C-alpha positions in Angstrom: 0.0 -0.2 0.1 1.3 3.6 -0.9 0.3 6.7 1.2 -1.1 9.2 -1.1 0.8 12.7 -0.8 -0.7 15.9 -1.0 -0.3 17.3 -4.5 -2.3 20.5 -4.0 -0.1 23.5 -5.1 2.2 21.3 -6.9 3.0 21.9 -10.7 2.1 19.4 -13.0 5.9 18.3 -13.5 6.3 18.1 -9.9 3.3 16.0 -9.2 4.5 13.7 -12.3 7.7 13.1 -10.6 6.3 12.7 -7.0 3.6 10.0 -8.4 6.3 8.1 -10.7 8.6 7.7 -7.6 5.8 6.3 -5.8 4.9 4.1 -8.4 1.0 5.7 -8.9 -0.3 7.1 -12.1 -2.2 10.3 -12.8 -5.0 11.5 -14.8 -5.8 15.2 -15.3 -9.7 15.1 -15.3 -10.5 18.6 -15.5 -9.6 22.4 -15.2 -11.4 24.3 -12.6 -12.0 28.1 -12.6 -9.0 30.3 -12.2 -8.2 30.5 -8.6 -5.9 33.2 -7.6 -4.7 31.4 -4.2 -3.1 28.6 -6.3 -0.1 28.8 -9.0 -1.4 28.7 -12.6 -1.4 25.1 -14.0 -0.9 23.7 -10.2 -3.1 21.0 -8.7 -5.9 22.4 -6.8 -7.8 19.1 -6.3 -7.1 15.1 -5.6 -8.9 12.1 -5.6 -8.1 10.0 -3.7 -7.4 12.6 -0.9 -3.8 12.9 0.6 -3.6 10.9 3.6 -5.2 7.7 2.1 -3.5 4.4 1.4 -4.0 2.9 -1.9 -2.4 0.1 -4.1 0.8 0.4 -6.2 0.0 1.6 -9.9 -3.4 3.4 -8.6 -4.4 6.4 -10.7 -4.8 9.7 -8.9 -7.4 12.2 -10.6 -6.4 15.7 -10.6 -8.3 18.8 -11.1 -5.6 21.8 -12.1 -5.9 25.5 -12.1 -6.2 27.0 -15.5 -3.3 29.4 -16.6 -5.4 32.3 -16.7 
């Protein structure tokens, strides 16, 4: 089992590196309305949530902040 990290506010490149190192996959499912509290193109939501335990190879579904 793998502990899901907190990916919020991470860039997509950092997210990819982090999840690859943990043997997890990811899918970008959506871009939300621009949120100025998050950097552009960063993760604003994830499923499963940080702190959950998942099996190796599990997909983490991401919602990204648009660039503008």
